[in-house]
KEKE-3310 file (N, C-alpha, C; in steps of 0.2 Angstrom, whole numbers, plus 5000, padded with zeros to 4 digits):
npx = (5415:5413:5410:5425:5428:5435:5450:5460:5459:5467:5476:5471:5461:5465:5471:5475:5474:5482:5478:5472:5478:5469:5470:5462:5461:5464:5456:5444:5440:5454:5468:5474:5484:5491:5495:5495:5491:5493:5489:5504:5512:5517:5512:5516:5501:5495:5484:5474:5459:5447:5434:5422:5423:5431:5444:5462:5478:5485:5496:5506:5518:5529:5534:5539:5540:5532:5522:5511:5508:5504:5491:5486:5487:5495:5498:5507:5508:5517:5516:5520:5510:5517:5527:5541:5548:5553:5544:5537:5536:5529:5527:5516:5515:5504:5508:5504:5507:5508:5517:5521:5527:5538:5542:5552:5550:5561:5565:5567:5560:5565:5563:5567:5568:5562:5562:5552:5538:5533:5518:5505:5495:5481:5475:5462:5460:5467:5467:5472:5473:5480:5495:5510:5526:5533:5526:5514:5499:5488:5470:5465:5455:5452:5450:5445:5436:5442:5446:5459:5471:5486:5501:5516:5532:5541:5553:5561:5566:5556:5543:5530:5517:5504:5486:5471:5454:5442:5435:5428:5415:5419:5423:5415:5419:5428:5435:5442:5439:5445:5443:5447:5441:5436:5435:5440:5441:5431:5423:5423:5415:5416:5408:5411:5404:5389:5389:5387:5388:5395:5393:5404:5408:5423:5432:5445:5460:5461:5463:5454:5444:5440:5430:5417:5405:5391:5384:5375:5369:5375:5367:5365:5374:5388:5399:5410:5426:5438:5441:5445:5453:5450:5460:5468:5482:5497:5501:5489:5482:5476:5477:5473:5469:5475:5483)
npy = (5827:5810:5797:5787:5770:5755:5757:5755:5740:5729:5729:5731:5743:5761:5766:5779:5795:5808:5823:5824:5830:5835:5836:5843:5838:5841:5833:5830:5822:5818:5818:5811:5813:5809:5804:5790:5777:5760:5747:5744:5752:5767:5776:5783:5789:5788:5790:5790:5798:5792:5801:5796:5793:5783:5775:5774:5768:5767:5770:5765:5768:5763:5772:5768:5758:5755:5762:5759:5762:5774:5788:5799:5809:5821:5830:5844:5856:5869:5882:5899:5909:5915:5909:5911:5907:5891:5876:5870:5856:5846:5832:5828:5819:5809:5800:5786:5789:5802:5808:5820:5820:5827:5827:5834:5834:5833:5839:5829:5819:5814:5809:5816:5817:5829:5832:5831:5833:5830:5827:5827:5817:5816:5822:5819:5821:5830:5846:5855:5872:5883:5889:5895:5901:5902:5895:5882:5878:5869:5864:5856:5843:5836:5820:5826:5837:5848:5862:5866:5877:5873:5879:5878:5881:5883:5885:5884:5874:5861:5865:5867:5879:5880:5884:5885:5886:5883:5875:5864:5853:5847:5834:5823:5821:5810:5814:5829:5839:5852:5866:5880:5896:5914:5920:5913:5897:5883:5869:5853:5842:5825:5813:5797:5787:5790:5791:5803:5821:5838:5855:5869:5885:5893:5907:5917:5912:5916:5912:5910:5920:5916:5916:5906:5897:5887:5878:5867:5851:5839:5834:5815:5800:5796:5785:5781:5773:5782:5800:5813:5827:5835:5844:5859:5862:5865:5879:5885:5882:5887:5892:5902:5903:5906:5918)
npz = (5376:5374:5386:5389:5389:5398:5396:5404:5406:5406:5415:5426:5436:5439:5454:5459:5451:5442:5436:5419:5404:5391:5374:5359:5342:5324:5315:5323:5338:5348:5360:5375:5391:5405:5424:5432:5445:5446:5457:5464:5455:5446:5432:5417:5406:5390:5378:5362:5356:5347:5334:5339:5353:5357:5364:5358:5353:5365:5377:5391:5401:5411:5427:5440:5455:5472:5475:5483:5495:5495:5495:5490:5475:5463:5449:5444:5431:5425:5414:5408:5398:5388:5385:5388:5401:5405:5404:5419:5429:5441:5453:5466:5481:5493:5507:5517:5529:5532:5526:5514:5498:5486:5469:5455:5437:5423:5407:5399:5405:5416:5432:5447:5465:5476:5490:5505:5517:5534:5543:5539:5540:5544:5532:5519:5506:5492:5482:5469:5467:5464:5454:5450:5445:5457:5467:5473:5478:5487:5490:5505:5513:5531:5540:5552:5548:5545:5534:5523:5517:5508:5505:5495:5492:5476:5472:5482:5497:5501:5511:5518:5519:5530:5532:5539:5533:5535:5550:5553:5547:5534:5533:5527:5513:5502:5492:5483:5470:5459:5449:5439:5440:5435:5447:5456:5463:5458:5467:5469:5481:5485:5491:5495:5502:5501:5488:5482:5476:5479:5476:5476:5476:5478:5484:5482:5491:5508:5521:5536:5530:5518:5505:5503:5494:5494:5480:5480:5479:5467:5454:5450:5451:5460:5461:5455:5457:5458:5454:5444:5436:5421:5410:5399:5386:5396:5396:5394:5405:5420:5435:5449:5461:5474:5473)
capx = (5419:5410:5413:5429:5429:5439:5456:5465:5454:5471:5481:5466:5459:5470:5469:5476:5475:5482:5473:5474:5478:5466:5470:5457:5464:5458:5452:5440:5443:5459:5472:5475:5490:5491:5499:5490:5495:5489:5492:5511:5516:5515:5513:5513:5497:5493:5480:5471:5452:5444:5427:5416:5425:5434:5452:5465:5484:5486:5504:5507:5525:5529:5538:5542:5536:5533:5516:5506:5507:5502:5483:5484:5494:5494:5505:5506:5513:5514:5520:5516:5508:5522:5532:5547:5550:5551:5537:5538:5533:5531:5522:5516:5511:5503:5508:5498:5511:5508:5523:5520:5533:5538:5547:5552:5552:5563:5562:5567:5555:5568:5561:5571:5566:5563:5560:5547:5537:5529:5512:5498:5491:5474:5472:5459:5461:5471:5464:5476:5469:5484:5500:5515:5533:5534:5522:5509:5493:5483:5466:5464:5452:5455:5447:5442:5431:5443:5448:5466:5476:5493:5505:5522:5536:5543:5560:5566:5565:5548:5542:5523:5513:5497:5482:5465:5450:5437:5437:5423:5411:5422:5425:5413:5422:5434:5439:5441:5441:5444:5443:5448:5436:5439:5433:5443:5439:5424:5426:5417:5417:5412:5406:5410:5400:5384:5390:5385:5394:5392:5397:5405:5411:5427:5436:5454:5464:5464:5463:5446:5441:5440:5423:5414:5397:5388:5380:5371:5370:5374:5363:5369:5377:5395:5402:5417:5433:5442:5439:5450:5452:5452:5463:5471:5488:5499:5501:5481:5478:5478:5474:5475:5465:5479:5488)
capy = (5821:5805:5792:5783:5765:5749:5760:5751:5734:5724:5730:5735:5751:5764:5767:5786:5798:5815:5827:5823:5835:5833:5840:5842:5838:5846:5828:5829:5817:5822:5814:5811:5812:5809:5800:5784:5772:5754:5742:5748:5755:5772:5774:5789:5785:5792:5787:5794:5797:5795:5806:5793:5794:5778:5776:5768:5768:5767:5768:5765:5769:5762:5775:5764:5755:5758:5767:5755:5767:5782:5789:5805:5811:5826:5832:5850:5857:5876:5887:5904:5910:5920:5903:5913:5903:5884:5871:5867:5849:5844:5827:5829:5811:5810:5794:5783:5790:5807:5811:5823:5820:5830:5826:5837:5830:5838:5840:5822:5814:5811:5811:5819:5818:5836:5833:5828:5835:5827:5832:5827:5810:5817:5824:5815:5823:5837:5848:5861:5878:5888:5888:5898:5898:5903:5891:5878:5878:5864:5863:5849:5842:5832:5818:5829:5840:5856:5864:5870:5878:5871:5883:5875:5886:5879:5887:5882:5869:5858:5869:5869:5884:5878:5889:5885:5890:5881:5871:5859:5849:5845:5828:5819:5821:5808:5817:5835:5840:5859:5869:5887:5901:5921:5923:5909:5890:5878:5864:5847:5837:5818:5809:5789:5784:5791:5791:5809:5825:5844:5860:5875:5892:5896:5912:5917:5911:5922:5909:5910:5925:5914:5915:5899:5898:5881:5879:5862:5844:5837:5827:5809:5795:5796:5779:5778:5772:5787:5805:5818:5834:5837:5851:5860:5862:5868:5886:5888:5878:5894:5891:5907:5903:5910:5923)
capz = (5375:5376:5390:5386:5394:5395:5395:5409:5408:5405:5421:5433:5436:5443:5460:5459:5444:5441:5432:5413:5399:5384:5368:5353:5335:5319:5313:5328:5344:5351:5365:5382:5394:5413:5427:5436:5448:5446:5460:5467:5450:5444:5425:5412:5402:5384:5373:5358:5357:5341:5335:5343:5360:5359:5366:5353:5354:5372:5379:5396:5403:5419:5430:5445:5460:5478:5476:5485:5502:5493:5495:5486:5471:5459:5444:5442:5426:5424:5409:5406:5391:5384:5385:5390:5404:5402:5407:5427:5430:5448:5455:5474:5483:5500:5509:5523:5536:5534:5523:5508:5494:5479:5461:5448:5431:5418:5400:5396:5408:5421:5438:5452:5471:5479:5497:5508:5523:5538:5547:5535:5541:5544:5527:5515:5499:5490:5475:5467:5467:5462:5453:5447:5446:5464:5474:5472:5484:5487:5495:5509:5518:5536:5544:5558:5547:5545:5526:5524:5510:5508:5499:5494:5488:5471:5469:5488:5499:5503:5517:5517:5523:5530:5534:5540:5529:5540:5556:5553:5541:5526:5534:5522:5507:5501:5485:5481:5463:5459:5442:5439:5437:5436:5453:5461:5462:5459:5470:5469:5485:5482:5497:5492:5507:5499:5481:5480:5475:5480:5471:5480:5474:5482:5482:5483:5497:5513:5528:5538:5527:5510:5503:5501:5492:5492:5474:5480:5477:5460:5450:5447:5456:5459:5462:5452:5463:5456:5452:5443:5432:5413:5407:5393:5388:5403:5395:5395:5411:5424:5443:5453:5468:5480:5470)
cpx = (5415:5413:5418:5429:5433:5448:5461:5462:5462:5476:5478:5466:5464:5467:5469:5476:5477:5477:5476:5473:5474:5467:5466:5462:5459:5454:5448:5443:5450:5464:5473:5481:5490:5495:5492:5494:5490:5492:5498:5514:5513:5518:5511:5508:5494:5490:5476:5464:5449:5438:5422:5418:5428:5442:5454:5472:5487:5494:5504:5515:5527:5536:5541:5538:5537:5527:5511:5503:5503:5493:5482:5489:5491:5500:5503:5511:5511:5519:5517:5515:5511:5528:5539:5552:5549:5545:5540:5535:5534:5525:5523:5512:5510:5504:5505:5501:5510:5513:5521:5527:5532:5543:5546:5554:5556:5561:5562:5563:5558:5564:5566:5568:5568:5560:5554:5545:5531:5523:5506:5495:5484:5471:5469:5460:5464:5467:5469:5472:5474:5491:5504:5521:5535:5532:5516:5506:5488:5477:5464:5460:5454:5449:5442:5437:5435:5446:5453:5467:5483:5498:5513:5527:5538:5550:5564:5563:5557:5546:5535:5521:5506:5493:5475:5460:5443:5437:5433:5418:5413:5424:5423:5415:5428:5438:5436:5444:5441:5445:5442:5442:5439:5440:5437:5443:5432:5427:5420:5419:5412:5411:5405:5404:5391:5383:5386:5390:5390:5397:5398:5410:5416:5432:5443:5456:5464:5461:5455:5442:5439:5432:5421:5407:5395:5383:5375:5373:5370:5370:5368:5371:5383:5400:5408:5422:5438:5439:5445:5449:5454:5455:5465:5477:5490:5499:5494:5477:5480:5472:5477:5471:5469:5486:5486)
cpy = (5816:5801:5789:5776:5760:5752:5755:5743:5729:5723:5731:5742:5754:5765:5775:5788:5804:5817:5825:5828:5833:5840:5839:5841:5840:5840:5826:5824:5820:5816:5816:5810:5814:5803:5795:5779:5765:5750:5746:5751:5763:5772:5782:5786:5790:5788:5793:5793:5798:5799:5803:5792:5786:5778:5771:5770:5770:5766:5770:5764:5769:5767:5772:5762:5758:5763:5764:5758:5773:5782:5795:5807:5817:5828:5840:5852:5867:5880:5893:5905:5912:5914:5905:5911:5895:5881:5868:5861:5845:5838:5828:5822:5812:5803:5793:5786:5797:5812:5814:5824:5824:5829:5830:5832:5834:5836:5833:5816:5810:5813:5813:5820:5825:5837:5830:5831:5832:5832:5831:5820:5812:5821:5818:5817:5829:5838:5855:5866:5883:5885:5893:5896:5899:5898:5888:5878:5872:5864:5857:5849:5836:5827:5820:5834:5847:5855:5867:5871:5875:5875:5880:5879:5880:5880:5887:5875:5866:5860:5872:5875:5882:5883:5886:5888:5889:5875:5865:5858:5848:5838:5823:5818:5816:5810:5825:5837:5847:5860:5876:5890:5909:5924:5919:5902:5887:5871:5859:5844:5830:5814:5800:5786:5784:5792:5797:5815:5833:5850:5866:5878:5894:5903:5913:5916:5915:5918:5910:5915:5923:5914:5908:5900:5891:5882:5872:5856:5843:5833:5821:5805:5795:5790:5775:5778:5780:5793:5810:5824:5833:5844:5852:5859:5867:5877:5890:5886:5883:5891:5898:5908:5904:5913:5930)
cpz = (5378:5382:5387:5391:5391:5393:5399:5411:5408:5412:5427:5433:5440:5450:5463:5452:5446:5436:5424:5408:5394:5379:5362:5348:5329:5316:5318:5333:5346:5355:5371:5387:5401:5417:5431:5440:5449:5452:5464:5461:5448:5435:5422:5408:5397:5380:5369:5359:5349:5341:5338:5350:5362:5360:5361:5355:5359:5373:5387:5399:5410:5421:5436:5449:5466:5479:5480:5492:5501:5493:5492:5481:5466:5455:5443:5437:5424:5420:5408:5400:5386:5383:5385:5396:5402:5407:5414:5427:5437:5450:5463:5475:5491:5502:5515:5531:5537:5530:5516:5503:5487:5473:5458:5444:5426:5411:5396:5399:5414:5428:5444:5459:5475:5485:5500:5515:5528:5541:5544:5535:5541:5538:5522:5508:5498:5483:5474:5464:5465:5459:5448:5447:5453:5470:5469:5478:5483:5492:5498:5514:5523:5537:5550:5556:5544:5536:5528:5517:5513:5503:5499:5489:5482:5470:5477:5491:5500:5509:5517:5522:5524:5535:5534:5537:5533:5544:5556:5547:5535:5527:5529:5516:5506:5495:5484:5473:5461:5451:5442:5436:5439:5442:5460:5459:5461:5460:5470:5475:5484:5489:5494:5496:5504:5491:5478:5480:5477:5478:5476:5474:5478:5481:5483:5490:5502:5519:5529:5535:5520:5511:5501:5499:5490:5487:5477:5479:5470:5458:5448:5454:5455:5465:5460:5458:5462:5451:5450:5437:5425:5413:5401:5393:5394:5403:5396:5402:5417:5430:5446:5458:5475:5476:5469)
residu = (MET:ARG:LYS:THR:THR:PHE:ILE:TYR:SER:GLY:GLY:GLY:ASN:PRO:ARG:LEU:SER:SER:TYR:PHE:THR:TYR:GLU:PRO:THR:ALA:ALA:ALA:GLY:GLY:TRP:ALA:ASP:GLY:LEU:VAL:VAL:GLN:ARG:ASP:GLY:MET:TYR:GLN:SER:ARG:TYR:ASP:ILE:ASP:PRO:ASP:GLY:ALA:ALA:GLU:ASN:GLN:VAL:LEU:LYS:ARG:VAL:GLY:ALA:GLY:TRP:ASP:ARG:PHE:LYS:ALA:MET:GLU:GLN:VAL:GLN:TYR:GLN:ALA:PRO:SER:HIS:VAL:GLU:PRO:LEU:ARG:ARG:SER:VAL:TYR:ALA:LEU:ARG:ASP:ASP:GLY:LEU:LEU:PHE:ARG:TRP:ASN:ILE:ASP:MET:TYR:GLY:VAL:TRP:ARG:ALA:ALA:GLY:SER:ALA:ALA:GLY:PHE:SER:SER:VAL:LYS:SER:LEU:ALA:LEU:ILE:SER:LYS:ASN:TYR:SER:PHE:ASP:THR:PHE:LEU:ALA:ASN:THR:ARG:GLY:GLY:ALA:LEU:TYR:THR:ILE:ARG:ILE:PRO:THR:THR:ALA:ALA:LEU:LYS:PRO:VAL:VAL:THR:MET:VAL:ARG:SER:LYS:THR:TRP:GLN:GLY:PHE:GLU:THR:LEU:VAL:ALA:ALA:SER:CYS:SER:LEU:GLY:GLU:LEU:VAL:VAL:GLY:ILE:ASP:LYS:ASP:THR:SER:SER:ALA:TYR:LEU:TYR:ALA:ILE:GLY:HIS:ALA:ASN:GLY:ALA:LYS:THR:ALA:ILE:GLU:GLY:ARG:GLY:LYS:ILE:PRO:GLY:THR:PHE:ALA:ASN:PRO:VAL:TYR:PHE:ARG:TRP:GLY:PRO:MET:PRO:ASP:LEU:ASP:ARG:PHE:ASN:GLY:ASP:SER)
# end
């Protein structure tokens, strides 16, 4: 897919972005759908992509205000390939005072608050590494350099289980972006101070025993304000880094 530009030129660039679903169409091109925060507003964003990579038919639907204090956000959509169970859709967001919030979104697009948890003020970035009907797990790095997993039950109160993976050296990354592979996750750490990015292969989460293999610096300059993951439809979007 070619670089698509000037999508949000009218309302300012997003401060935060969830992952975006990209679905190709039979006539080439495709469509993209996700969540973005512009200024203090949360928006559902959808647009078509023509065969040349240009965006068209953009729809920005305002969800609500009060997002100016949030520093990280991700949408989690889970559906088993069998489609026996309904789509589960949740949004997690980290506020600047260290409170981690969750909302559940029903089939009609209605958001409902689903709890909050304190104690995450040192977290710099969150990257989804596992999802199923029982829990969601994020990889998080802190200002002090530690790397943690945060496992959150989805069928009970928001009571995260935090486990240290590494105690140091991860403080340089402002953004973590993960993609699933058969043996765990591929994680990109982006250092905005140097506009550089590094690739890691991370095995299934197992605390300090979690295997992490550095794959080196990624060629290019990484100076964009926001980075996010492209993903397929929820029933094909598998994340098993903690299961």
